[in-house]
N, C-alpha and C positions, 0 to 999 in steps of 0.2 A: 504550330504548337502541340504541344505531344498531347493524345487524345484518351482520356480513361478506357482503361480492358475492362472487357466484361471477366469476371473471375468464376463466378459460379448463380446460383438463386438459391432462395431460402427454400429450405426443405422441411421435411414435417417432426424433425427432430428441434427445429431451430425455435427461438423466439419469435412470435410475432411482430414485424420492427413496425417502430413506433410511425406513423403515416406522416408528421410534423417533420422530427426530428429526425435526419434521414445520417446523420455524419457519426460514425462510431469509431473509438480508438484502443489500445488495447491499455496505452497509459502505464501507469505503476505496476499492473496487472501484469504487464511483460518485462517489468521487472523483477519482480518476487513470485508470482505465479508460474505453474507448469505452463508451455504453450496449450493443451487442451486439459480438461475436466472431466470427469465422470459425471453422469446425469446426477447420482447421487451427491459428489460433490458440491456443485453446480449450484443444488436444491441449500446446500447449508453457506453458500457465499452468496449470490446471484439473489437468488427471491430475500433474504433477511439485508441485503445492503439495500434491497429496492425499496421494501417496505420503509429502511430508516432513513435513506432518504425524501421518500414522499411524508415521515413522520417529520422530518426536520423542517421542512419547506411550511408545511403546515402550521407549525408552530411559529414559523416568522409571520406566515402571512394567508392564514385560514386556508381552506380549501378552494384550490382552483383545477379547472377544466383539465389544462394541460398537463398537471402532476396526480391526475386520477383517471382511471378506466382500467379493462383489463390487459389490454398490454403495458409490457414494463416501457417506463419513460427512459429511466435513468442507466438502466443495466441491459444488455443482449447476449444471447447466446446462440452461436451462430456456426454451424460446424465443429460442435462440442471446444469453442473457442471462446472464454469469457471476455467480453469487450464492456467497457462505459462509451456512453452516449454523449459522444463530445458536445453534441448541438443541445443537447436538455443540461449542461454544465455550465454551457457560452450562457443559455436563460437564467440561469439563476444567478450569474453575474450581473445581466444585465439590471437584475432590481437589488443589488447590492451597492450603496455610493462609495464612488472612488475605486470599485473594480471593473476591470473589464474583461471580456471576454481572453484577451491574450494573456492576461494576470496568469487567469489560471491554469493554461498553456503551456506559461513556463513554470510554474511551480508543479505540476503533475502529468503534462502530456509532453512533455520532451520540448516543449521552445515549436511543437507542429502549429501550422498557422490556423486559427480559432476559425468554427464558422460562424457564419452570420447569426445573429438572434434577430427575434421576430419584436418588434418595438413594441406591436399594440400589446402582445401578453407581459407586456414589463407593468411592473408595478409603479403607482404613483411615489410623487416624493416622498408626499408623509409617510406611506405606506412602508418604500423601502428605510427611513429612517426608523421607524417601528419595528421593521424586520431583525436590522441591527441589536436592537438593544434586546430583544426578543433573544436575539440569538447569544446574545453576550450573557443573560444571565444562567440561560441553560448553560455556558460552558465554565459560570463561576461554581456551579454543584456539581460541575462532572466530575470532580477529582474527589467527593465523597462518594459519591453514587459509584465510579468506579473500585474505588478499595472497599465498597458492599459487595460488587460484584463479584471481587476475587474471594471476599471469606466464602460464599456462596458456592464457588466452584472450587477452592479447598476443600469443600464438605462435600463436595459430590467425585472429586478426585478421588479420596478416602472411602467412600462407599465403592466405588468402582472397582478398586483392590479387592474387597470383599463382595465381587458380584456378585458371587452364590448364592450371599444372604438375603439379596435385592433382586427385584424382576427387571430383565433387561430391559423390556419396552418403557416402563417407570422411569430407570435411570436415564434412557435415551428420549423421554417427554420434558422429563427436567432440562435435559440437555440443550435442547430444541430450543426450549425456552429461554433459556439462560444465553445464547449465542444471539438472539435475536437484541437482546439488551447489552449484549457487547458488542455487535456491528454498530448501535445508533450511536453509544459512545464514541466509536470509531470514525463513523461518518461527521458526528456532530465537532469535534475535533479537527477532523481533517481538513472539513471546508470551513472552520472560519478561521482557521489559519490562513487562509487568503486575504480575506481584508483586513487581519490583524496586522501579518506583515507590510501591506502597504501603508495602513494607517501609521506603522511604527518609520516605516522611511520616511515619511512627511511629517511626523513632528520630529526625529531626529534628525533631517536635515535642515530643521528652523532653529537646534536650539543648541546645536554643539558644531564643534568645525571637521571632524572625521567620523562623520554617520556608520562607513564601511566597520571601523574599526570596534566604534563602541559596538554595536550589535555583535562582530564576533565576539567580543568578550563578554557581553552581558547574557546573548542567548543560550542559555546553560541551563535544563534541570538539574538541581541538586543531585540528583542519581539516576544514570540510567537504567531501564530495567532490564535493557538487554547485555549487559556489563554484570548485575548481581544475577541474572538466571543462569549467565554463562560459568560465573564460580557455582553456582550449587549443579548443575549438569557436570560438573568436572570433579564435585566430589561428594556427587550422589546422594548429598543427603536428603535427597525430595523429589519424589516426582514429577512434582510441576515444572521443572527443566526438562523432562523427557523427550519432552515436545522436537527439541533441537537436533537430536538426534534424528529425526525424520522431516521427506519433504514439507512444503510450507504446501496450504492447501490443499490437495489430493489427499482425501482417507484413504481411496483405493490403489496405495500405493508399492502393494505389494501383487495386485494382478495382472494377467500376464501382456493385456491391452495395455492398463494404466501406467504401468511400471514404465514403460518407454519414454514417458513426459514427465515422469518425477526424480528420476535419480537427481542428488546433489553431493557434491564432495564435500568429505568431511575433513576439518580440518582440526589437526592436532599439531600445535606451536610451541614452541620453546625459545625462549630470548632472554634479551634484556628491556624492560619498558621501556620508551621516552621517556625523559626526564618532566614533569611536571610541577610546576611553581606553586608552591606551600602559600603563597599569598591568591587570594580570591578574588576574580573578576573586577567582582562588584567595590571589591575595598582597594582596589588597584584604582578605578574612574573617581571613586568617594576622595581620593586626593588630587585628582586632576581639576574634577569637577568641585563646586561648593551650593549650597543651599538649594534652591528652588530648582536651578536648573539639573543637578544630580537625582535630587527626587524623579523630576518627569521622566528624565533617562531612564533611571532603575527602574519606576513605574511601570512603563511602557514594554520596555525589554522585558520585565519580569514576569508579566502576561502574555508574551508570543511562545517564553521560554518554557511554561508551566501549561500551555495548550498542546507545544511541543510535544510533552514529556506522557500526558494524557493519552496522546495521538500512539503515540509507541506503548504506551502501558497495556490499553486500549485491545490495541492491537496481538500484543503477547497474550492477551485473555482468552482471542479468537480463536488464533492457533492453538491453545490448549485446550479447550473443547473442542475440535476439530480435532486434536488429536485423541481426545475422551472417544470421540466416533471410532477409531482406529480395531477400538476394546468393543465397544456395545454394539456397531452395525452388524458385525456376523453373530451375535450372541442374538440377536432381536431377528435377524433373517433366520435362524436356528427354530425359534419358535415359532416360525411365521412359514416352514416348510418351503421355504427357499433355499434354494443350491448354493453354496460357499462362491462359486464364482460369477454368479448372476444379480447378487447385490446392490452391485456397483451402481447398475443400470436402471434400480430406481431412483423416485426419490425419497428424501425423507418421511415426508410427505405421507407416498404411499407405502414404504415400508413397515408404519405405525398403523395406520388410518383403514387402510382398504381391504376389502373383503379378504378373508385366507383363502386360498387355493388357486385365487384367478394370477396372484404378483407373477407367479412362476413363469405363464405363459406372457404379459405383460415386457417383464424382463430381457425375453428369450427371444421376444418381436424385436424390441431395440437391441440387441446385439447388433443387427445387420443394418440399422440405421445408423448405430453409431460407427461400423467399420465403413458404409459408406463415402458418411462424412468427415472421418479421419481419411480419406483418401484424396480430400480437398484440401490444396493450401492457401491460407488465407494471411494476408498480410495484416503489418499492426493497425493499420490505417484502412477503414473500409467506410465507403457508401452505397447507401441499397437504394434504389430506384422504387417507383409505385409500384412498379407490376413485379417486385422483388428481387430482379436482378441486383447482383453486388459488383460494385467497382471499385477500384483503388482510385481515391479521388486524387484531384491533381496537385492537391496541396501537400500529399505527402510525397512529392518530389521533391521540394524544396530542401537543400542542405541543410539540417541544423548545426551550428557551429558550437564549438566545445564553449563549455560556461563554467565560472568557477560558482561555487557554490558554498565553498567553506575559505575564510578568507586565508592568507599567510604566504609563505613561501618555501619551497624544500626541495632538496637533491636528493638524489641515490639511485641503488641499482634497480632497473627497471625488473621486477619480481610479480609473476602469475600465480594464482591460487592455492596451486597442484605443485608448486617447486619449493623446494627447500630454500630457506628464510638462508640470509648470509649474516654477517657476522657485520658487515658493514650497513651503514643506513641504505633501504632500500625504499622505494615506494608501489604500492601493490597495484597491480593492471589489471583490471579485471572486466568483462563482458559487462557484467551487472551483478550486483552484492545484496544479501541481505547478512540473515543470523550467521551463518556458514563463512562468511568474511571477516566478523566479530575481532576472535582470534586473532587476528593479522594487526587491526588498526591499534592494538593496542604496543606493537612494536615499529609500528610503519612509522616514515618522516609524512608520507604523505599516500592519497590516493587518486588513479586516473581511473575512470568509466566508461567505455559506449552507451551505456544506457544510465539511465538517471536525469533528477530533474531537481529543482529547487529544493525540493519538499520530498523529496525520495529520501527511502531508508539510511541511504548512504551517508548521502548531505548531511542529516539531522545526527547520524551517529560520528562522521567526521567532526562535528561543528564541537557535541560534545569530548570529544580526545582531543578535542584541540587542535586538529593537524589538516594541512591545504587540501582543498579535494577539486576536480575538474571532471565533471563529466560532458557527455555530445563529442570523445573525445575519437578519434582514428586509433584505434587500440592497434589491428593492424599494422601500422607503420612504426610501430614500437616494439623492436622485437627485446626479448629477457636478455636481460646482463647488461645492456647499455646504461650507461647513467643519463639519466633526464633529470630536469628541471619543472618545477613546477608553480605558475601563478592561482594561488585560488583566489582572488579575487577580480582577475581578470579574465581566465581561462587559458592560457599559455602554457603550452606544453613544448619543451625543446630539449630535442638529444643531443647529446654535447660528444665531439668525434674521441 
């Protein structure tokens, strides 16, 4: 049997590992975020995500000892790499009825086997049901809250354009408060999608003959936020979509150190959009099913679809606030007499609140710590022992099989995102996907990715565009230019001779 290999040890720049929950995974971070984040960006990503997850669990079950304390419970930052605490999310699953830790793994951790949870920390059956009900109430109010957040953000973006008329520090404080709220909405919708999708599957298996086809047809928000933002980015009508031209998550994307990890290919695409039916999927199903049967199916899948829309909308708001800090952070640093090349090594709290004059020394000391951390390569899945030693868990060696995450069949020429789009039908083949692949999906027959999971960004986008998608594929075995056929239901990928 393969033994775990010691990779490194927790250092002074790293967050303190949780004493009980020791398994960490890059998860969806690995799909959309740079492999390494600056301390400043981490303070706008990991710290508010941790606070948001704690807030949600407290709303569901009340304050619990395992979700509180000075240590991070749900996130980790090791060698400048952001991680989810897979063990902690598995513990959440243990207190949600009808959900297993492996459901979380399939949804967000690319099918990597989930770590065991602690039965003694799980809620009793009554509290589990109460928690789901409370989470459902929060989700129902999410749409209105997200709209209000966007209105506040639009106002903030307008004032940042006129930043000379406002204090950069005051705008940055407002943006910090705003991003906390945006992260909460994103964590709420992301977390709730796992039980909602499981409940949807169970209900549809009872009321219809072809549940997979029904889910593929009905799980579609009325408008995809990324499609709207990409239209605005092309027309230049508003600065709300400007962030799409920049890397996700990393605020210090132009810094000499952090720019190495934040490069992203910009896709300019021309072509003919794939045919899209004028008949709404819900209307089509209304002709196939009647009465109470149809109403149950439509109600269940609509709830999941709206929650997916909230997840993507809130994510876009987070990225827009992060983009606002690209303007605000250098201005605040200048106000605080911090050299331009040093502010990425501070946290947003330090930059705004610490004693003026000492910040430059703190940042300069962190430069060396970051360089030492960046010299250590960590895999996407790690386990941290009680003495702080970092290992790659044995479960990480499990070969994740290709999985279909958006139903349907497609065939076409295999095309990478940085290649010219052919006139014939084509299938996008990519390492991972986020907003920079969206323009291609308008014209593609399907998509295949090495990274991703059932609730990954690419999976949701493909469902909205109505094209099949397979994740977890061995894309190195798919040469560009060959004709491939994919099954978005089973995950099969076939290369034609």
